[in-house]
C-alpha distance (Angstrom), angle and dihedral (degrees) to the residues before:
residue distance angle dihedral
X1 . . .
X2 3.80 . .
X3 3.80 116.1 .
X4 3.80 128.8 -159.0
X5 3.81 92.4 -96.6
X6 3.84 88.8 55.8
X7 3.83 92.8 53.1
X8 3.76 133.5 82.3
X9 3.79 115.2 -118.2
X10 3.81 119.9 -97.1
X11 3.85 98.1 -102.4
X12 3.81 90.0 51.6
X13 3.81 90.8 50.4
X14 3.81 93.0 48.5
X15 3.80 93.3 47.1
X16 3.81 91.6 46.6
X17 3.80 94.5 52.2
X18 3.82 94.0 39.1
X19 3.80 89.5 53.1
X20 3.81 91.7 46.1
X21 3.82 92.4 50.0
X22 3.82 93.0 45.8
X23 3.83 93.0 47.3
X24 3.81 93.1 49.1
X25 3.81 92.3 44.3
X26 3.82 92.0 48.5
X27 3.80 91.4 48.7
X28 3.80 92.6 46.4
X29 3.80 92.9 47.4
X30 3.80 91.0 46.5
X31 3.80 90.7 52.0
X32 3.81 92.2 47.1
X33 3.80 89.8 47.4
X34 3.80 90.5 56.0
X35 3.82 90.7 56.1
X36 3.80 97.9 40.9
X37 3.81 118.2 98.7
X38 3.79 117.0 -113.4
X39 3.77 111.2 -84.1
X40 3.80 142.1 68.4
X41 3.82 96.3 -34.8
X42 3.79 91.8 53.9
X43 3.82 91.5 46.5
X44 3.82 91.3 50.7
X45 3.80 90.0 49.6
X46 3.82 89.6 48.6
X47 3.80 92.4 51.2
X48 3.82 92.0 47.6
X49 3.82 89.0 47.4
X50 3.81 91.0 52.4
X51 3.82 91.3 46.4
X52 3.82 90.2 52.5
X53 3.80 89.6 47.3
X54 3.80 90.5 54.0
X55 3.81 88.9 48.6
X56 3.82 88.8 51.9
X57 3.80 89.4 51.4
X58 3.83 92.9 48.6
X59 3.82 92.5 46.4
X60 3.82 91.3 47.8
X61 3.80 90.5 51.7
X62 3.81 91.0 48.7
X63 3.81 90.6 48.7
X64 3.81 91.2 52.3
X65 3.81 91.0 50.0
X66 3.82 93.7 45.1
X67 3.82 97.9 42.9
X68 3.83 98.1 80.0
X69 3.81 89.8 46.8
X70 3.80 96.6 48.5
X71 3.77 124.2 99.9
X72 3.79 110.5 -121.0
X73 3.79 115.6 -136.8
X74 3.79 120.0 -115.7
X75 3.81 111.0 -99.9
X76 3.76 132.2 -168.7
X77 3.81 116.5 -112.8
X78 3.79 113.3 -89.0
X79 3.81 136.4 -171.6
X80 3.80 118.8 -80.5
X81 3.83 93.7 -110.2
X82 3.82 90.6 54.1
X83 3.82 91.5 51.0
X84 3.83 89.2 48.0
X85 3.82 91.9 50.0
X86 3.82 91.8 47.1
X87 3.80 92.5 49.3
X88 3.82 93.1 45.8
X89 3.80 94.5 49.8
X90 3.81 92.6 42.7
X91 3.81 90.6 51.4
X92 3.80 90.8 49.2
X93 3.81 90.1 49.0
X94 3.81 89.5 54.3
X95 3.82 95.6 43.7
X96 3.81 105.5 37.0
X97 3.84 102.1 54.7
X98 3.82 95.8 56.7
X99 3.82 90.5 38.0
X100 3.82 91.2 55.2
X101 3.82 91.0 46.9
X102 3.81 93.1 47.4
X103 3.81 91.1 48.3
X104 3.81 87.8 52.2
X105 3.80 91.6 51.4
X106 3.81 91.8 47.2
X107 3.82 89.8 48.4
X108 3.81 92.0 53.5
X109 3.78 91.4 47.6
X110 3.82 92.2 48.4
X111 3.80 88.0 52.3
X112 3.81 88.4 54.0
X113 3.81 95.1 -108.3
X114 3.77 128.9 131.5
X115 3.79 117.7 -129.4
X116 3.78 94.7 -111.6
X117 3.79 115.9 145.9
X118 3.80 112.8 -166.5
X119 3.81 92.4 -2.2
X120 3.77 97.6 -57.7
X121 3.79 108.8 129.1
X122 3.75 100.3 -141.9
X123 3.78 103.6 153.9
X124 3.80 116.2 17.6
X125 3.77 115.7 -153.9
X126 3.80 113.4 -95.2
X127 3.82 93.4 -168.2
X128 3.73 139.2 71.9
X129 3.78 114.8 -111.0
X130 3.82 114.0 -84.6
X131 3.80 112.7 177.3
X132 3.80 96.0 -170.4
X133 3.80 92.0 51.2
X134 3.81 90.2 44.6
X135 3.80 92.2 54.5
X136 3.81 92.4 45.0
X137 3.81 90.7 50.8
X138 3.80 90.1 46.3
X139 3.81 89.6 56.1
X140 3.82 91.6 47.1
X141 3.82 90.9 47.3
X142 3.82 91.2 51.6
X143 3.82 94.0 45.8
X144 3.81 92.2 47.2
X145 3.83 90.4 47.8
X146 3.80 91.2 51.2
X147 3.81 89.6 47.0
X148 3.80 89.7 50.7
X149 3.79 90.5 51.0
X150 3.82 89.2 51.7
X151 3.82 91.3 51.5
X152 3.82 90.4 46.5
X153 3.82 88.2 52.3
X154 3.81 91.4 51.0
X155 3.80 89.7 47.7
X156 3.81 91.5 50.2
X157 3.82 91.8 47.1
X158 3.82 91.2 50.4
X159 3.82 89.8 48.0
X160 3.79 90.6 53.0
X161 3.81 90.1 47.4
X162 3.81 89.2 54.1
X163 3.79 93.3 45.2
X164 3.80 102.6 40.3
X165 3.80 105.7 26.5
X166 3.80 110.0 22.2
X167 3.83 94.4 30.5
X168 3.79 89.6 -161.0
X169 3.82 98.4 144.0
X170 3.82 96.0 -108.0
X171 3.81 93.8 116.1
X172 3.80 92.8 41.2
X173 3.81 89.0 54.0
X174 3.82 90.3 63.5
X175 3.79 97.0 43.5
X176 3.80 122.7 86.2
X177 3.79 110.8 -89.6
X178 3.76 115.7 -103.1
X179 3.74 116.0 -125.9
X180 3.73 110.9 -115.5
X181 3.75 117.4 -127.1
X182 3.77 113.1 -126.1
X183 3.77 113.5 -109.2
X184 3.78 112.0 -94.7
X185 3.77 109.9 -101.2
X186 3.75 120.2 -140.8
X187 3.79 114.0 -98.4
X188 3.81 122.9 -106.0
X189 3.79 94.2 -91.7
X190 3.82 96.9 48.4
């Protein structure tokens, strides 16, 4: 059973799952956008993709601000290689999401586009259009996004290993707490 000292605090949980949902949605929308024919459907997918990317960027910034304030859960000692793997993946999960989003913003700007999901001009382009740079940034954005998805997959696999095989409470510490049912009280005639 996971206790409060084994769990992450509520803001950390919310930011973790918000970031995960936004990253997966952005990746899914980006993939769908690549397959959609040119036209209004593709443009709607692009705008939703950009909106999710901005949400990823905002969540990543909030996570970086909250991290030093958050209470870390108590963990059992683990081998050095496990601590190294945890630290490496965690660092990548803090660095890659904003990097992918920033590469996407830079790509749009290099292509001469404002970052304006659903018609809201949020970040006007500060650069002149540069097609070669735009295509290079598009390739970097796609490669970084695929790399992020790979790291997310490793993270999810490790979480399942902790939850289903090791049963050490690590996965449970990132899941929403279950409400405990009050113990059944004896009836009036007992």
